[in-house]
C-alpha positions in Angstrom: 20.9 9.1 -139.0 19.1 11.3 -136.4 17.4 10.2 -133.2 15.7 12.3 -130.6 15.5 11.7 -126.8 13.0 13.7 -124.7 14.0 14.7 -121.2 11.4 15.9 -119.1 26.4 38.3 -111.2 28.8 40.4 -112.0 30.9 40.7 -115.2 31.6 37.0 -115.4 27.9 36.1 -115.1 27.0 38.5 -117.9 29.7 37.1 -120.1 28.6 33.6 -119.6 25.0 34.3 -120.1 25.8 36.3 -123.3 27.7 33.4 -124.7 25.2 30.8 -123.7 21.7 32.3 -123.6 22.0 35.2 -126.0 23.8 33.4 -128.8 22.7 29.8 -128.5 19.1 30.8 -129.4 17.6 27.6 -128.1 14.3 27.0 -126.4 14.0 27.3 -122.7 12.8 23.8 -121.9 12.8 22.3 -118.4 14.9 19.2 -117.8 14.6 16.3 -115.4 16.2 16.2 -112.0 19.8 15.0 -111.7 20.3 11.5 -113.0 20.8 8.8 -110.4 19.8 5.4 -111.8 22.4 5.4 -114.7 25.3 6.4 -112.5 25.6 3.3 -110.4 27.4 0.1 -111.4 25.0 -2.7 -112.3 27.2 -5.4 -110.7 30.5 -5.5 -108.7 33.6 -5.9 -110.7 35.2 -9.4 -110.9 38.0 -10.5 -108.6 40.6 -10.3 -111.4 40.0 -6.6 -111.8 42.6 -4.1 -110.8 42.0 -0.4 -109.9 44.9 2.0 -110.1 45.7 5.6 -110.5 49.0 7.4 -110.9 51.2 9.8 -112.8 52.7 9.3 -116.3 55.5 11.5 -117.6 55.2 12.6 -121.2 58.3 13.2 -123.4 58.5 16.8 -122.3 58.3 15.9 -118.6 54.6 16.8 -118.0 53.0 14.5 -115.4 49.6 13.3 -116.4 47.3 12.0 -113.7 45.2 9.0 -114.8 42.8 6.4 -113.6 42.8 2.9 -115.0 40.1 0.7 -113.5 38.7 -2.7 -114.3 39.8 -6.0 -115.9 43.0 -5.6 -118.0 41.7 -8.0 -120.7 38.3 -6.1 -121.1 37.6 -3.6 -123.8 38.8 -0.2 -122.7 36.5 2.8 -122.6 38.5 6.0 -122.5 37.0 9.3 -121.3 38.3 12.8 -122.2 37.0 15.6 -120.0 35.9 19.2 -120.8 37.3 22.6 -119.8 38.3 23.5 -117.1 37.5 20.2 -115.4 39.2 16.9 -114.7 38.7 13.2 -115.1 36.4 13.4 -112.0 33.7 14.9 -114.3 33.2 11.4 -115.6 32.5 9.7 -112.2 29.0 8.6 -113.2 30.2 7.0 -116.4 33.3 5.4 -114.9 31.3 3.7 -112.2 28.5 2.6 -114.7 30.9 1.1 -117.2 33.1 -0.4 -114.6 30.0 -2.2 -113.3 29.3 -3.4 -116.9 32.7 -5.2 -116.9 34.7 -2.8 -119.0 38.2 -1.4 -118.4 37.7 2.4 -117.9 40.5 4.9 -118.3 40.4 8.7 -117.8 43.2 11.3 -117.4 43.5 14.9 -116.4 44.6 16.9 -119.4 47.9 18.9 -118.9 47.3 21.9 -116.8 44.0 20.5 -115.5 43.1 18.6 -112.3 46.1 16.8 -110.7 48.3 16.9 -113.8 51.3 19.3 -114.1 50.3 23.0 -114.2 51.9 23.7 -117.6 52.6 27.1 -119.2 53.4 25.5 -122.6 51.8 22.9 -124.8 48.2 24.0 -123.9 46.8 23.3 -127.4 45.2 20.5 -129.3 48.2 19.0 -131.0 49.9 18.5 -127.7 46.8 17.4 -125.9 46.4 14.6 -128.5 50.1 13.7 -128.4 50.0 13.5 -124.5 47.0 11.2 -124.8 48.7 9.0 -127.4 51.8 8.6 -125.2 49.7 7.7 -122.1 47.5 5.2 -124.0 50.6 3.6 -125.6 52.0 3.2 -122.1 48.8 1.6 -120.9 48.7 -0.7 -123.9 45.2 0.2 -125.0 43.8 -1.5 -128.1 40.3 -1.6 -129.6 39.3 1.2 -127.3 36.2 3.4 -127.4 37.0 7.0 -126.9 34.4 9.3 -125.4 34.9 13.1 -125.2 32.8 15.8 -123.7 33.0 19.4 -124.9 36.7 20.3 -125.2 37.4 16.6 -124.7 35.4 15.9 -127.9 37.9 18.0 -129.8 40.7 16.1 -128.2 39.1 12.8 -129.2 38.7 14.0 -132.8 42.3 15.0 -133.1 43.6 11.9 -131.2 41.6 9.4 -133.3 42.4 11.2 -136.6 46.2 11.4 -135.9 47.0 8.6 -133.5 44.1 6.1 -133.7 45.4 3.7 -136.3 46.7 0.1 -136.0 43.7 -1.1 -134.1 44.0 1.4 -131.2 40.4 2.7 -131.6 37.2 0.8 -132.2 34.6 3.6 -131.9 34.4 7.2 -130.8 31.7 9.4 -129.1 31.5 13.2 -129.1 29.2 14.5 -126.3 28.3 18.2 -126.4 31.5 18.6 -128.2 33.2 21.7 -129.7 33.9 20.4 -133.2 33.9 21.3 -136.0 34.9 24.8 -134.8 33.3 27.2 -132.3 34.5 30.7 -133.2 32.7 32.8 -135.9 34.5 33.4 -139.1 33.8 33.8 -142.9 33.9 30.0 -143.1 31.8 29.5 -140.0 29.2 32.3 -140.0 27.1 30.6 -137.4 29.9 30.5 -134.7 30.2 32.5 -131.6 32.0 35.9 -132.0 35.6 36.1 -130.7 34.4 38.7 -128.2 32.6 35.9 -126.3 35.9 34.0 -125.7 37.7 37.3 -125.0 35.1 37.7 -122.3 35.9 34.3 -120.9 39.6 35.2 -120.7 38.9 38.5 -119.0 36.6 36.9 -116.5 39.1 34.2 -115.7 41.9 36.6 -115.2 39.9 39.1 -113.1 38.3 36.6 -110.7 38.7 32.9 -111.6 37.0 31.7 -108.4 33.9 33.7 -109.0 33.8 32.9 -112.8 34.0 29.2 -111.9 31.0 29.6 -109.6 28.9 31.5 -112.2 29.4 29.0 -115.1 27.9 26.0 -113.3 25.3 28.0 -111.5 24.0 29.3 -114.8 24.2 27.9 -118.3 26.5 24.8 -118.0 23.9 22.5 -116.4 20.9 24.6 -117.4 20.3 25.6 -113.8 19.3 29.1 -115.1 16.2 27.6 -116.9 12.7 27.9 -115.4 11.9 25.0 -113.2 15.4 23.6 -113.1 16.3 21.6 -110.0 19.6 23.1 -108.9 22.2 20.9 -107.2 24.6 22.8 -105.0 26.8 19.7 -104.9 27.1 19.6 -108.6 28.0 23.3 -108.7 30.6 22.9 -105.9 32.1 19.9 -107.7 32.5 21.9 -110.9 34.2 24.7 -109.0 36.5 22.3 -107.1 37.6 20.6 -110.3 38.3 24.0 -112.0 40.2 25.5 -109.2 42.5 22.6 -108.8 43.9 23.2 -112.3 46.4 25.8 -113.4 45.1 29.3 -114.3 47.6 29.7 -117.2 46.8 26.4 -118.8 43.1 27.0 -118.5 43.4 30.5 -119.9 45.3 29.1 -122.9 42.8 26.3 -123.4 40.1 28.8 -124.2 41.9 29.5 -127.5 42.4 25.8 -128.0 38.7 24.9 -127.6 37.3 27.9 -129.4 39.6 28.5 -132.4 40.8 25.0 -133.3 39.3 23.8 -136.6 38.6 20.0 -136.5 37.2 19.8 -140.0 40.0 17.7 -141.4 40.1 15.5 -138.2 36.5 14.6 -138.6 36.9 13.8 -142.2 39.8 11.5 -141.4 38.1 9.4 -138.7 37.4 5.9 -140.0 35.6 4.4 -137.1 31.9 4.5 -136.2 31.3 7.8 -134.3 28.3 8.8 -132.2 27.6 12.5 -132.0 25.4 13.2 -128.9 24.2 16.7 -128.2 21.4 18.4 -126.2 19.4 21.0 -128.2 19.4 23.3 -125.1 23.1 23.5 -124.9 24.0 27.0 -123.9 27.7 26.6 -124.0 28.3 24.8 -127.3 25.3 25.8 -129.4 23.8 22.8 -131.1 23.1 24.2 -134.5 26.8 25.1 -135.2 28.3 21.9 -133.8 26.7 18.4 -133.8 24.8 18.5 -137.2 27.8 19.9 -138.9 30.2 17.4 -137.4 28.1 14.4 -138.4 28.1 15.6 -142.0 31.9 15.5 -142.0 32.2 12.0 -140.5 32.4 8.9 -142.7 30.4 6.8 -140.2 28.7 9.3 -138.0 25.4 9.0 -136.2 23.6 12.0 -134.6 21.6 11.6 -131.5 19.7 14.7 -130.3 18.5 15.1 -126.7 15.6 17.5 -126.5 15.9 20.0 -123.7 19.2 18.6 -122.4 22.0 21.0 -121.3 25.7 21.1 -122.0 26.5 19.2 -118.8 24.1 16.3 -119.6 26.6 13.6 -118.7 26.0 14.7 -115.1 22.4 15.9 -115.2 21.1 13.0 -117.3 23.5 10.2 -116.7 20.5 7.8 -116.4 19.6 8.5 -120.0 23.1 9.0 -121.5 24.8 6.0 -120.0 22.5 3.3 -121.4 22.6 5.0 -124.8 26.4 4.9 -124.8 26.4 1.3 -123.8 24.0 0.5 -126.7 26.3 2.2 -129.1 29.4 0.5 -127.8 27.7 -2.9 -128.1 26.0 -2.2 -131.4 
């Protein structure tokens, strides 16, 4: 089922634009200004709510930073962030769904944000295992798991391998990397490995500049004609990226680009929404969302015309109500 929503320099810059603009082959459509209405809570949380954050130690001693806000007896909505960011990237959604009365949970993946800066375990199997241990500790049942970009891959693997016994009610993949990003004989429409080699080279050469170029250009579509650029959003992306560990983020490029989630998608039993902008310059639409929904048993594809990769920030006013409708549906 397909729906459509209408929205109104240096080496690192060249590498990002080559990956996003040259290979995505999507229309240069203007988008709306940064979302505001959908980012605010609709009502204050009730008095029996608790708001906490802290560190959880996994079996291998990695400390995961997490947020756990809202009524403990409410349905949990769990957010999985993209590379190289943190749980802070979900601020607009955390506040919105907290205001709707849900329990909202988000963690910083190992090596990212305020979690341990790991030099091992920076791959999808461990990411999913880390998440499973944390969610077991928090006692989450009947949760809705929402993943953006790399976080969408984490959701697919977590739900497929650890989501049984009533732990997961629904899943959402937003601008997500599955089924697989890199080009191969099995995936001829993917991005060449040289694109991701370029990411690694740019990160190693000047991570601080690379993490400025990505949000200034393709991530939020700020390189499109007529785009309304937000320096605050750019600075927040840079801040989140630079807090994390360079080694873990370097390793994660392989994880998000080369991991094949085909079997994970086939194994998911719960209703799953696949939401993607058709002007995504980071994870090209044609080789991701429509392929993923074909592999899902209970998948729904929702296409957002002209929306960028970072639409959870730029178009929260559109995305948040759509997510709420799916969760309630």
